[in-house]
N, C-alpha and C positions, 0 to 999 in steps of 0.2 A: 443488487442483481444476483445475490448469492444463490438462493435456492428456491425461491417462490415467494408468494405474498406473505407478509408478516401478519400473524393473527392479531386482531385489534386489541384483544384483552391481554396480550403479551408484549405490548409496546416497550421500547427501551426507556428505562427510568432515568438513567444518567449515562452519558457517554461523552467522549471527547468532542470538541467543536468540529463542525464539518471541515474547516480549513485544516485542522490538525489531522483528521482522519485522511484527508486527501494527501497531505504531506507524508503520512505514514505509508500509504499505499505507493506513492511515487518513489519511495526508497526501495521498493521491491525490485528484484532483478529481471522479472518477466515483462518485457515490453515489446511493442511493435510500432513501426513508423509508417504512416501513410502520407505521401506527397501528392499535392494537387496536380493532376495530369500525369502522375508517375505511378500511382497505385501503391501497393505494399512494397516498401523498399528494404533492402538488407540493412540490418542494424546490428552492430557488434556490442553495443553497450549504451546505457542511458542512466542518468541519475539527476537528482536535484541536490545541489551542494548546500552546506549549512548557510552559505552566504546568499542562497536563493538563485543560483545559476542553474538553468535547465540545460544540461550538456548531453551531447550525443557523440558516439564514436561510430563512424561509417567507413566503408571501403573508399579509398582515395579514387579508385576508378569506377565507383558505383554511380547509380542514376542521380542521387541527390547532389553529389559534388559536380557531376557533369551539368546538371540543370543550373547550379549556382554560377558556373562559369559563363553560361549563356543568358543569365537573367539580367534584364536591363535595370532592375531595381536592386540587384545584389542579394536577393533573398528568395525563398520558395515557401509558399503557404503549405503547412503540414500539420498533422495531428499525431501526437505521441499517446499511445494507449498503454497503461501499465496495469497489469492484473495482479490481484492479491489472492494467492492460493494458500489455504491452511497447510502447515507442514504435517498435520496429523491425518491418519487414514480415514477418509470419508468418500462416499460415493459421489457427492457433489462438493468438490474441494474449493470452489471459487467463493471468496468472501465479499468481493467487490472489485471495482476497477475505477480508475481515474483517467479522464481524457484531457490532455493538455494540447490546446490548439493555438496556433500562432504562425510565426515566420521563422524558418531555419535560415541562419546566416553564418558567414565565416567568422573566424576569430583572428584578431590581429596577432601577428607573430610574437610580439613582445608579451602577450597574455597567455600564450599556450602553456609554458612550463608551469606557471602558477595554477592555472585551471586544471591541468593534468593532476597535479598534487591534490587539489581540492576534490577532484573527481575520485581519486584513489581513497581519500579519507572517508568519503561517503559510501563508496561501493568499489570493492576490489574487482578489477576487470583486467584480465591478461592482455587484452588488445590495446591497452594504454601504452604498452611497450612498443607498439607499432606506429604510434602517432608520429607523423612526420615522414613515415615510410609508406607502408601499404594502408595505413589508417589515417583518417582526418578527424580532428575534433571540431564540432560545430556547436553553435548556441541556438536555443529555441527561445525567441522573444514571445512571451505569453500574451494572448488576447482573450482566452476563455479557458475556464477550468470547470469540468463537469465530474461530479462524484456519483457513481452508480452503486447502490447497495440494495439489500433486500427490500427496504422501505420505499425505493424509488430513486429518482435522480435529483440531485441538488446542485444548483449553480453556485460556485464559489468565486468570489472576486479574486482576480489574480494577485492583487496587493495583499489580501488576507492569506492566500496560499503561500506566498513567498515569505510573509512575516511569521508564519507558523513554524513549528518544529515537529519532527516525527516523534511519536509516542515512544518513550524510552523503554517502557515495560513491554510493549509489543515487539520491539526490535530484539529483545532478549528472551522472547517467549520459549524458544527451544530449551535453553538452559534452565529457565525457571520451571518449566513443566517437569523436567528431569529431577530437579532439586526438590520440588514439592509434589511429587507424583502421588504419594499416599493421600495427602489432604485433598487433592483435586479429585481423586477417585471417590472419596467420601462425599464430596460436594456433588459430584455427578449422580451418586446414588440418591441423594436427597432430592435432586431435581427429578430423577426418574420416578420417585414415589409421588411427587407432586403432579407430574404430567400424566401419569397412568402407565400401567404395565404394557399396554399395547403400542406405546410410542417408544422409539429407540433414541436414547440421549448420547451424544458424542461431544467431546471437547472440541470447540471451534477455534478458540484463541484467548489471549489475555491482552488487556491494556490497562492503563493506570486507573480506569474507572471501574473495572470489574472483570468477571470471567464470562466468556461467551460459549454457549452451547448450540449445537445444531440438533433439532428435534425432528425425527422422521416419523410421521404418522401415517395412518391408512390413506388419508386424502392428500398427502403432500408433506412438505417439510417447511420449517420456519426456524428463525434464529431467536434465541432467548439469552438475555444478559442477567447475571446475578451481580448486582452492583455492590461495590465496597461501601463501607460506611462513609468514607471520604476519598476523594481522588488522591492518588499516591504521587509522591515527588519523583520516584524512580523505582528500579527493580528491587532495591533492598527492603522495601516495605511489603512485598507480596506475601511472604510467609505469614506475617502477623495478620494481614488483612484477610487471608483465606481462613486462618484459624479462628478469627473473630466471627466469620460467617458460620462456622461450624458450631460455635458455642452460643450464638444469639438466636437459636430457634431454627425452624425449617427454612430452606432456601426459597 
């Protein structure tokens, strides 16, 4: 869903599996919560832990916790939407989003401390200090996962989503772009020459499969990936992978 239809001749050649892309987006901090019959609910934090727990931090006196107290089944149907925005300056910053639908329910008291720590490992959230006071930690039991990107919407099996891991390169992209800025500028220049002088090329992001660019043309914009020769194991291989792209011919 990032910026418009993908040009068919510029389709992605290699990219992380859909479940991994969804997990990578789910690790982003920008999220909203919709409860059935409640509408948009106040959300102080959300993450998916390494163990596959989808956790929410909400106000203790908010509509979700109030609805849980009155629920005969002990849960509330809800949808968590997490948006992935590029950290780089773009007029259309959204790269994609993931919708996690299911049932929000309470967490047993004996689990709270462990899950707060797991939440903090996945995403630093100041409101975790308020859990047990003005904040409540809840769990979302997944029933459906939808990944929305430029190319359309993909249904991801909840089991595949929970078994996947966030892309380590994407999670470190800010530091990597700073470290390899000069090489990435050179790569962007090559892409610029290939797409034509009338289209504007901007860095969109990094992942373990390649470098992504947003191309703004006269008739709209699309996303383009320059794939690495092979998928990387982690951030340490980015410099060599980009250098290889620069010496192996045009992007």
